[in-house]
NUVEXVO-525432 format. One record per residue (C-alpha): x, y, z; residue in three letters. Coordinates in steps of 0.001 Angstrom, whole numbers, plus 500000, padded with zeros to 6 digits. Each point is the difference from the previous one (the first is absolute). Last residue first. Layout:
(r (X, Y, Z), ALA),
...
This chain:
(r (481877, 500905, 504265), ASP),
(r (497411, 497621, 499045), PRO),
(r (500508, 496088, 499292), TYR),
(r (499816, 498612, 496318), VAL),
(r (500323, 495846, 499762), THR),
(r (500457, 499523, 496260), ASN),
(r (500919, 496078, 500665), ALA),
(r (498811, 499340, 503617), PRO),
(r (502566, 500146, 502674), PRO),
(r (503412, 498352, 499931), PRO),
(r (500722, 497205, 502118), LYS),
(r (504011, 499227, 499897), ARG),
(r (498993, 499780, 503903), THR),
(r (502833, 502591, 501232), ILE),
(r (500646, 501903, 497148), LEU),
(r (496544, 500054, 498902), TYR),
(r (499039, 501601, 503479), ASN),
(r (502463, 502700, 499685), ALA),
(r (498544, 501320, 496651), ILE),
(r (496294, 499586, 501289), ALA),
(r (501045, 502225, 502925), ASP),
(r (501832, 502633, 497962), ARG),
(r (496462, 499994, 497650), THR),
(r (497152, 499932, 503176), ARG),
(r (502288, 503317, 501395), GLY),
(r (501930, 501174, 502623), GLY),
(r (503504, 501506, 500060), GLY),
(r (500227, 500972, 496296), LEU),
(r (503447, 498168, 499434), TRP),
(r (498694, 496901, 498036), SER),
(r (498243, 501924, 497869), SER),
(r (501680, 501187, 497358), THR),
(r (499929, 503699, 497971), HIS),
(r (497287, 501816, 501841), GLY),
(r (496546, 500413, 499141), ASP),
(r (496480, 498113, 500346), GLY),
(r (498535, 496844, 499000), ASP),
(r (502227, 497248, 500561), ARG),
(r (500179, 497349, 497697), THR),
(r (501295, 496769, 500700), LEU),
(r (500291, 497712, 496903), LEU),
(r (501028, 495944, 500005), VAL),
(r (502309, 498961, 497412), ALA),
(r (499618, 496407, 498890), ARG),
(r (501312, 500145, 496896), PRO),
(r (502311, 503516, 500122), ILE),
(r (499292, 502546, 496440), GLN),
(r (496411, 500562, 501073), ASP),
(r (500989, 501407, 503133), ARG),
(r (502732, 501899, 498626), LEU),
(r (497964, 501795, 498001), GLU),
(r (497008, 500715, 502403), GLN),
(r (502804, 501219, 502437), ALA),
(r (501488, 502328, 497806), TRP),
(r (496571, 501333, 499249), VAL),
(r (500309, 501354, 503766), TYR),
(r (502914, 502247, 499262), PRO),
(r (503375, 500023, 501968), THR),
(r (501000, 502903, 500936), SER),
(r (496922, 502439, 500658), PRO),
(r (497815, 497351, 500983), ASP),
(r (496482, 500583, 499977), HIS),
(r (498011, 496103, 499805), THR),
(r (502543, 498694, 502213), SER),
(r (501593, 496685, 499390), ALA),
(r (500722, 496370, 501227), ALA),
(r (501116, 497054, 498009), VAL),
(r (500431, 496736, 501701), LEU),
(r (501561, 497209, 498660), ILE),
(r (498038, 496522, 500016), PRO),
(r (502965, 497531, 499561), PRO),
(r (502130, 499648, 497062), ALA),
(r (500072, 497715, 497347), GLY),
(r (500596, 501990, 497168), HIS),
(r (500524, 504079, 499742), VAL),
(r (501111, 501705, 497051), GLU),
(r (499582, 503910, 500646), ALA),
(r (499376, 501857, 496583), ARG),
(r (503902, 501680, 499393), HIS),
(r (501662, 503055, 500441), PRO),
(r (503372, 499788, 499689), PRO),
(r (502746, 498959, 502267), ASN),
(r (503882, 500847, 499216), ALA),
(r (499739, 503020, 497816), LEU),
(r (503715, 500814, 498899), PRO),
(r (502146, 502145, 502062), VAL),
(r (500909, 503500, 499638), PRO),
(r (496230, 501719, 500660), TRP),
(r (499777, 502928, 498159), ARG),
(r (496491, 500480, 500313), MET),
(r (499251, 498423, 502960), CYS),
(r (500040, 502367, 502130), GLY),
(r (496958, 501480, 497801), LEU),
(r (497880, 497215, 499753), ILE),
(r (500240, 498899, 503989), GLY),
(r (499455, 503533, 500893), LEU),
(r (497017, 500436, 498055), TRP),
(r (498833, 496200, 500915), ALA),
(r (499478, 501605, 503726), GLU),
(r (498174, 502626, 498993), SER),
(r (500084, 503431, 498317), ALA),
(r (497234, 499585, 497524), GLY),
(r (498833, 503367, 499979), GLN),
(r (498736, 500125, 504172), THR),
(r (497135, 502494, 498790), HIS),
(r (498557, 498799, 496996), PRO),
(r (500980, 496510, 499761), ALA),
(r (499269, 497789, 496962), LEU),
(r (500337, 502990, 497986), VAL),
(r (503019, 501673, 501387), ARG),
(r (502010, 496336, 500112), GLY),
(r (499216, 499400, 496606), LEU),
(r (501494, 503537, 498930), LEU),
(r (502937, 498776, 502427), ALA),
(r (500446, 496719, 498178), LYS),
(r (499406, 501884, 496064), ALA),
(r (502898, 502251, 501483), ARG),
(r (502240, 498121, 501169), PHE),
(r (500209, 497275, 496392), ASP),
(r (500214, 503211, 498347), THR),
(r (503095, 501140, 502093), TYR),
(r (501439, 496627, 498949), SER),
(r (500861, 496561, 501695), VAL),
(r (496679, 499198, 502420), VAL),
(r (498495, 496577, 500687), ASP),
(r (503872, 498367, 501234), ARG),
(r (498610, 496389, 501239), PRO),
(r (498886, 499270, 503661), TYR),
(r (501805, 496666, 502287), ASP),
(r (503573, 501256, 499651), SER),
(r (499299, 504128, 500511), CYS),
(r (497745, 499768, 502578), ASN),
(r (502418, 498012, 501886), ILE),
(r (502638, 502572, 499525), SER),
(r (497139, 502438, 501222), LEU),
(r (499414, 498118, 503395), GLY),
(r (503695, 499439, 500551), PRO),
(r (500530, 503807, 500094), PHE),
(r (497690, 501932, 501405), PRO),
(r (500790, 498910, 503381), ASP),
(r (503252, 501041, 500595), ASP),
(r (503183, 497637, 499399), ARG),
(r (502195, 503015, 498298), ALA),
(r (499375, 502068, 503333), SER),
(r (497602, 502820, 500320), GLN),
(r (497701, 500670, 497025), ALA),
(r (498357, 503153, 500602), PHE),
(r (496215, 500716, 500601), HIS),
(r (497582, 501039, 497952), SER),
(r (498222, 503253, 502174), SER),
(r (496265, 498985, 499681), PHE),
(r (499397, 500197, 503587), SER),
(r (502374, 503286, 500467), SER),
(r (497772, 501917, 497651), ALA),
(r (499615, 503024, 502207), ASP),
(r (498497, 503216, 498057), GLY),
(r (496287, 500003, 501859), GLN),
(r (498623, 498419, 497031), GLU),
(r (502617, 497261, 500626), ALA),
(r (499313, 499868, 503702), ARG),
(r (495985, 499454, 499290), ALA),
(r (501368, 497386, 497472), LEU),
(r (502209, 497927, 502874), ALA),
(r (497248, 499990, 502151), THR),
(r (497449, 498615, 497883), ALA),
(r (503027, 497515, 499297), PHE),
(r (499683, 499205, 504043), ASP),
(r (496390, 499540, 499396), ASN),
(r (499948, 497248, 498010), TRP),
(r (502777, 498264, 502138), THR),
(r (503786, 499553, 499904), PRO),
(r (502086, 496620, 500041), VAL),
(r (501479, 500809, 503006), GLY),
(r (501250, 495878, 500431), ILE),
(r (497967, 498575, 503039), ALA),
(r (497699, 503433, 499371), PRO),
(r (498650, 498396, 496791), VAL),
(r (497612, 502573, 498220), GLY),
(r (496615, 500352, 500386), ASP),
(r (499113, 500782, 496713), LYS),
(r (502957, 498078, 498382), VAL),
(r (501888, 500427, 496900), LEU),
(r (499639, 504036, 499519), LEU),
(r (502409, 501396, 501409), MET),
(r (502320, 498257, 498028), ASN),
(r (498575, 501310, 497097), PHE),
(r (499982, 503560, 500877), ALA),
(r (504135, 499730, 498918), ASN),
(r (499341, 499619, 496373), MET),
(r (497560, 502635, 499270), ARG),
(r (502109, 502139, 502484), LEU),
(r (502721, 499409, 498411), GLU),
(r (498709, 500674, 496349), GLY),
(r (498761, 503358, 501317), GLY),
(r (503595, 500661, 501537), THR),
(r (500870, 500495, 503781), VAL),
(r (503332, 501945, 501553), ALA),
(r (502404, 498843, 501933), PRO),
(r (500765, 496808, 498461), ARG),
(r (500375, 497358, 503357), CYS),
(r (502578, 499355, 502489), SER),
(r (501938, 502910, 499868), GLY),
(r (499306, 501362, 503730), ASP),
(r (497956, 502934, 497756), ALA),
(r (497809, 497232, 499587), CYS),
(r (496964, 500866, 502217), GLU),
(r (499648, 503545, 497967), PRO),
(r (498623, 498337, 497002), ALA),
(r (499165, 502842, 497939), PRO),
(r (497503, 499753, 496862), ILE),
(r (501431, 500005, 496653), PRO),
(r (499135, 502942, 497447), GLN),
(r (498201, 499680, 496783), GLN),
(r (499315, 496071, 500717), ASP),
(r (499372, 500385, 504175), ALA),
(r (497167, 502442, 499014), GLN),
(r (498368, 497743, 497816), GLN),
(r (500431, 497506, 502027), VAL),
(r (498608, 501455, 503066), LEU),
(r (496979, 500656, 497725), SER),
(r (499363, 496632, 499415), ASP),
(r (500444, 498802, 503443), PHE),
(r (497517, 503137, 501057), LEU),
(r (497197, 499374, 497232), GLY),
(r (499785, 496512, 500802), LEU),
(r (500291, 500590, 503750), VAL),
(r (496850, 502491, 499680), ASP),
(r (500024, 501033, 503297), ARG),
(r (496992, 499511, 502532), GLY),
(r (502363, 497448, 502039), ASN),
(r (503501, 500681, 499107), LEU),
(r (501218, 498736, 503833), ALA),
(r (498080, 496859, 499420), CYS),
(r (498084, 499990, 503819), SER),
(r (496294, 500906, 498080), SER),
(r (499996, 496799, 498003), THR),
(r (497811, 500390, 497341), GLN),
(r (502210, 502341, 497232), SER),
(r (502981, 497970, 501126), CYS),
(r (499012, 497060, 499041), TRP),
(r (498864, 501268, 496115), ALA),
(r (503202, 501892, 499827), ALA),
(r (501693, 496303, 501170), PHE),
(r (497815, 498051, 497709), ARG),
(r (501044, 502323, 496966), ASN),
(r (503652, 499132, 500846), LEU),
(r (499597, 496538, 500660), THR),
(r (498749, 499621, 496477), ASP),
(r (502805, 501802, 498213), GLU),
(r (502636, 497877, 501724), TYR),
(r (497491, 497098, 498743), SER),
(r (499997, 501364, 496010), ALA),
(r (503340, 500765, 500371), ALA),
(r (500873, 496452, 500373), ALA),
(r (498040, 498527, 497848), ASP),
(r (501466, 502021, 496703), SER),
(r (503498, 499656, 501195), PHE),
(r (499236, 495951, 500070), LEU),
(r (497680, 499931, 497154), THR),
(r (503101, 502186, 498298), ASN),
(r (502689, 497735, 501572), ILE),
(r (498578, 496762, 498324), SER),
(r (498141, 496946, 502364), THR),
(r (501204, 497652, 501815), SER),
(r (502330, 500887, 503041), HIS),
(r (496972, 501469, 501888), ASN),
(r (500316, 500922, 503700), SER),
(r (497062, 498926, 502118), ILE),
(r (499360, 501413, 503403), GLY),
(r (500201, 497245, 502605), ASP),
(r (501434, 496756, 498674), LEU),
(r (498731, 497116, 502178), ALA),
(r (502509, 496409, 499362), MET),
(r (499012, 496824, 502443), ALA),
(r (502061, 496517, 499182), ARG),
(r (501980, 500857, 496995), ILE),
(r (502431, 497345, 499090), ARG),
(r (497824, 498492, 497175), LYS),
(r (499635, 503583, 497920), PRO),
(r (503874, 500177, 500008), TYR),
(r (500872, 502424, 496735), ARG),
(r (497248, 501503, 499362), GLU),
(r (498608, 500492, 503967), ALA),
(r (503547, 501332, 500791), TYR),
(r (498959, 503161, 497196), SER),
(r (496809, 499975, 501496), PHE),
(r (502019, 500782, 503098), GLY),
(r (502039, 502665, 498690), LEU),
(r (497219, 501945, 497882), HIS),
(r (497790, 499632, 503435), ALA),
(r (503170, 501481, 501762), GLY),
(r (499628, 502879, 497902), TYR),
(r (497087, 501115, 501647), SER),
(r (500165, 498081, 503043), LEU),
(r (501000, 496072, 500372), GLY),
(r (499323, 497936, 502379), LEU),
(r (501062, 496189, 500358), PHE),
(r (500400, 496924, 501031), ASN),
(r (501745, 496949, 498047), LEU),
(r (500222, 496692, 500500), LYS),
(r (501950, 497938, 502673), GLY),
(r (501475, 501819, 502977), ASP),
(r (503900, 499216, 499271), GLY),
(r (500842, 504069, 500111), LEU),
(r (502868, 499059, 497586), ALA),
(r (497299, 498257, 497265), ARG),
(r (497912, 503374, 500259), ARG),
(r (503378, 502496, 499872), LEU),
(r (500800, 498205, 496769), ARG),
(r (496345, 500182, 498834), GLU),
(r (500060, 503684, 500448), MET),
(r (503021, 500372, 498184), ASP),
(r (498571, 498568, 497053), ARG),
(r (497528, 502738, 500553), ALA),
(r (502631, 502850, 499837), ALA),
(r (501197, 498665, 497045), SER),
(r (496753, 500382, 498185), ASP),
(r (499505, 503061, 501954), THR),
(r (503123, 501447, 497550), ASP),
(r (502664, 501733, 502190), VAL),
(r (502326, 497426, 498157), HIS),
(r (501638, 502841, 496656), ARG),
(r (500811, 502502, 503236), LEU),
(r (501711, 497227, 501681), LEU),
(r (502651, 500009, 497176), PRO),
(r (502009, 503202, 501390), GLY),
(r (498105, 502472, 502824), THR),
(r (501999, 502465, 499793), MET),
(r (500783, 500703, 496472), ARG),
(r (496472, 498981, 499538), LEU),
(r (498083, 502132, 501541), CYS),
(r (502494, 502857, 499126), SER),
(r (498965, 499345, 497124), ARG),
(r (496650, 499800, 500418), GLY),
(r (499658, 503502, 501338), PHE),
(r (501948, 501305, 496985), ALA),
(r (497375, 498267, 497602), GLY),
(r (497181, 501783, 502060), ALA),
(r (502059, 503099, 500570), TRP),
(r (500813, 500367, 495570), ALA),
(r (495619, 498392, 499333), THR),
(r (499215, 503430, 502828), LEU),
(r (501959, 502294, 497962), ASP),
(r (498990, 499133, 496915), GLN),
(r (496387, 500363, 501009), PHE),
(r (500689, 503734, 500993), GLU),
(r (501645, 500783, 496447), ALA),
(r (496733, 497862, 498287), ALA),
(r (498230, 502778, 502171), THR),
(r (497085, 499622, 502959), ARG),
(r (502045, 497222, 502086), PRO),
(r (497282, 498793, 502488), PHE),
(r (502848, 497918, 501947), LEU),
(r (502028, 502939, 500326), SER),
(r (503709, 499788, 501339), VAL),
(r (501962, 501188, 502579), PRO),
(r (502887, 497801, 500780), ARG),
(r (499329, 497597, 502893), ASN),
(r (500664, 496533, 498112), TYR),
(r (503537, 501058, 498932), THR),
(r (500736, 501089, 503493), ASP),
(r (498751, 497082, 501801), PRO),
(r (501937, 497630, 497969), LYS),
(r (498467, 496592, 499549), CYS),
(r (500205, 496849, 501714), ARG),
(r (498474, 496786, 499864), VAL),
(r (500186, 497713, 502922), PRO),
(r (501025, 497063, 501219), THR),
(r (497260, 498846, 502333), SER),
(r (499505, 501810, 503539), THR),
(r (497383, 502247, 498171), GLY),
(r (499702, 499901, 496316), THR),
(r (501697, 498903, 496880), GLY),
(r (498846, 496489, 500263), ARG),
(r (497067, 499736, 502005), PRO),
(r (499780, 500387, 503477), ASP),
(r (498327, 497824, 501553), MET),
(r (498276, 500480, 503370), GLY),
(r (498565, 496398, 501797), ILE),
(r (496816, 500225, 502545), LEU),
(r (499851, 496885, 501882), ASP),
(r (497060, 499056, 499513), PHE),
(r (496476, 499588, 502769), ARG),
(r (500417, 502823, 502410), GLN),
(r (501452, 502698, 497632), HIS),
(r (498021, 499091, 496970), LEU),
(r (496314, 500054, 502498), ALA),
(r (501564, 503848, 500927), PRO),
(r (498935, 501281, 496713), HIS),
(r (503185, 501549, 498738), TRP),
(r (501462, 503500, 501309), LEU),
(r (499888, 499383, 503391), HIS),
(r (502431, 502516, 501745), ARG),
(r (501893, 497855, 502369), GLY),
(r (503327, 500439, 498466), ALA),
(r (499615, 496272, 498802), ALA),
(r (497298, 501479, 497374), GLU),
(r (502288, 503163, 498716), VAL),
(r (503235, 497060, 499847), ALA),
(r (497228, 498023, 497675), VAL),
(r (499259, 503319, 498228), VAL),
(r (504373, 500476, 499283), GLN),
(r (500463, 495837, 499617), SER),
(r (497835, 500322, 496830), GLY),
(r (502103, 502628, 498015), PRO),
(r (497858, 501761, 497585), GLY),
(r (501594, 500901, 496866), GLY),
(r (497106, 499731, 497480), PRO),
(r (498758, 501162, 502234), GLY),
(r (497540, 497411, 501531), GLY),
(r (500506, 498340, 503590), PRO),
(r (500896, 496530, 499726), ASN),
(r (499025, 497559, 502408), VAL),
(r (500904, 496667, 500467), ILE),
(r (498511, 497674, 502885), LEU),
(r (501507, 497295, 501925), SER),
(r (498018, 496862, 501123), GLY),
(r (496454, 500032, 501817), VAL),
(r (500795, 500227, 503046), ARG),
(r (497459, 498431, 502657), HIS),
(r (502366, 498901, 502650), THR),
(r (502718, 502917, 499215), GLN),
(r (497173, 502718, 501103), ASP),
(r (502080, 503199, 499309), GLN),
(r (501448, 499152, 496480), ALA),
(r (503590, 501346, 499821), ARG),
(r (500711, 502700, 498171), LEU),
(r (502503, 499089, 497632), ARG),
(r (502756, 502073, 497688), ASN),
(r (500685, 500340, 496475), PHE),
(r (503495, 501035, 497418), GLY),
(r (500485, 497385, 496683), LEU),
(r (503958, 500890, 499240), THR),
(r (501455, 499505, 496709), ILE),
(r (501807, 497188, 498077), LYS),
(r (502442, 499523, 497370), ALA),
(r (499529, 496584, 497214), GLY),
(r (498576, 496908, 501069), ARG),
(r (496081, 501154, 499526), PRO),
(r (501311, 501472, 496128), HIS),
(r (496555, 500408, 498594), SER),
(r (498943, 500982, 503874), TYR),
(r (502477, 503390, 499573), ASP),
(r (500779, 500973, 503357), LEU),
(r (499652, 496715, 501608), PRO),
(r (499116, 499676, 503495), VAL),
(r (501610, 500302, 503316), SER),
(r (497892, 500146, 503159), LEU),
(r (499237, 502589, 502837), LYS),
(r (498994, 500251, 503715), GLY),
(r (498256, 502240, 502355), CYS),
(r (497903, 499607, 503137), GLN),
(r (497558, 502091, 501554), LEU),
(r (498909, 499798, 503546), SER),
(r (503155, 502390, 501088), ALA),
(r (498659, 502900, 498483), PRO),
(r (502516, 501590, 497494), GLN),
(r (502106, 503022, 501478), GLY),
(r (503057, 498312, 500597), ARG),
(r (499953, 496458, 497744), GLY),
(r (497391, 497584, 497929), CYS),
(r (501029, 497340, 502162), GLY),
(r (500837, 497055, 498369), HIS),
(r (498495, 496788, 498160), TRP),
(r (502761, 497731, 497839), GLN),
(r (497885, 499513, 496905), ILE),
(r (500794, 496504, 498033), THR),
(r (499719, 500338, 496267), GLY),
(r (503834, 498527, 499345), LYS),
(r (501898, 503240, 499996), ALA),
(r (498492, 500888, 503547), TRP),
(r (502238, 498834, 502297), GLY),
(r (503098, 500897, 498375), PRO),
(r (500304, 502944, 497396), ALA),
(r (499147, 499305, 496410), ALA),
(r (501806, 502900, 498397), SER),
(r (498298, 503191, 499626), VAL),
(r (499359, 501950, 497002), LEU),
(r (499724, 504010, 500994), ALA),
(r (497681, 501511, 497959), LEU),
(r (498634, 503778, 498810), CYS),
(r (497075, 501339, 498828), CYS),
(r (498367, 501798, 498025), ALA),
(r (496054, 501452, 500501), ALA),
(r (496951, 501860, 498558), LEU),
(r (496754, 498603, 499949), ALA),
(r (498391, 498264, 503250), THR),
(r (502841, 501446, 502180), ALA),
(r (499182, 503537, 498355), ALA),
(r (497070, 499167, 501258), ILE),
(r (500820, 500576, 504041), ARG),
(r (502330, 503084, 498542), ARG),
(r (497208, 501488, 497595), THR),
(r (497893, 499034, 502881), VAL),
(r (501357, 502159, 502659), SER),
(r (501408, 498124, 502632), SER),
(r (499660, 501613, 503515), ARG),
(r (497424, 497817, 501480), ALA),
(r (501265, 496824, 497675), VAL),
(r (503285, 499936, 501656), GLU),
(r (499824, 497001, 502826), ARG),
(r (497711, 498149, 497411), ALA),
(r (502644, 500055, 497050), ALA),
(r (498671, 499364, 496519), ASP),
(r (496441, 499875, 500679), LEU),
(r (496801, 497810, 499301), MET),
C-alpha cells in the first residue's frame, strides 16, 4: 500500500509514487554466507531500537534465476511470532504494496504495538515481513539522490521542457544502473515471486499463506502463476493490474483519482467538521492549481532543505493524491485523513503549501528508488516522443478535469521513458491453474487500484472469489474495524472464503 510506512505521513505523493514510477538502483552482489546459503534461516534479534519480540533473518537467492548457480543476492525479512502458539496456523507472508514497500517495516509496526493488522492474524500466524529484492533489508537498489532531486516538471508545456524531462529521466536511470549494477535488471516481480517460494520452503511451514496489499496483489498472482499448488491461502487486497495496456491502466488510474477527489468534495459539503465545509471545494482546488502554475506557492516548512521551497500546480495535483488515499487515515503509520487534506488546502489558500511539497531524496537507498525500478522492470515504455506525451496529457485532461491525469501511473510512465535496462516482466493475463480459492478484495471507490481491476483479475483466476467493500479508500486490511477486514482474516485462518460476490458496507 505504501512505500515506506515510517515516512508516509511526511512523504509527498511525488516521492511515494516516484517509488512506483521512477527509480534506479545499485546492487551489491553477495557471496553465500555460512548458515543461510542452503535455504536455512538463522533467526536473530533485529538490533537496537527494534522491538524485542521481532526476529530477523536472511537467505541467499539467485540474482538471475536463469542462472541459479551464479551470483547471489540477499533476501531480508523479519518475523513476529504468533501470540497463540497452541492454535498457531503457520507463517503468513505479508506485502504492504508500493511497489518498493518493505514487508519488514509493517511487521515492525505491529511488533511495536500499533496494531496495524487485524488482531486475529497476529494471534494465529507468525507474521513474516519479506522485503522484495531491491528493497529494505534485501540487497538494495541505489540511485544518485542529487540527480533525482534536480528540478524538472512532470507536466512540460513545450518540446524543450519535455526534452529536459527526458534528460532527467535518462540521467536518473543511468545513476541507478551505475550504483546498483546487475541487480537493476532483475528486480521484476516474477523474480520476487520466485524469492518468495525460496522463503516459503525455508520457513518449513508447508504451503504458502500470503496477504498482499495493492502491488502485493501483483506479487501474489505472480506467485500463483508459478506455484499454484503450493498455496494454502492467498488474499489479495486492492488489485494492481498487470494484465492490460498502459493506456488502459493510465485511463483507469486517472479516472479513479478524479472520482475520489469528487467524493471528497461531496463529503466535505455534508460534514460540518470538514475544514472547508460550505466552500466550493473543487473550485478552490482548481484555483490553487492555476495560481501555483503561474507563481509557485511557498512551502515555509521546507526551509530546513528537506523538501522543495515552493509548490507548482503540477506538484499540488500529484501530491494531493497521498492525502486522499484513506478517508479516516491509518493512525498506526501516520496516513493522513480527508480532513487533513481539507486543512492543507485551506493553508495553501493562505499562502502555505508545505503539505504539498515534494520531499527530497536524502540517500542512495531512499524510498522512491526501488519502487520505480520495479515498475520499469514490469511495464513497457509508453511515451517516447513529445507527440506521445501530448496525447497522453490530453487523455488525462479529458478523463480527469481537476487532477488532469496526475496519478501513480503518470509517474510510472514518465519515469521509465529512458530506463537503461530492458523490460523483464511484460504485462500479460494471469495464467493460474490448480490453485485453491484465492480471495480478491476491493473497494468500490479506491483512488489507487480501481475496482474494475479486481473484476478483471477475478475473471482471470479460476476459483477466485471477489469480495467487495462498498466505500472509499485504498485497500481494507488496515482500515480498522469492518466486515471486509474481518472476512479477509477469517479466510486466511480457515481457508473458507465468503460467498462469491459478497458486498459489505464501508
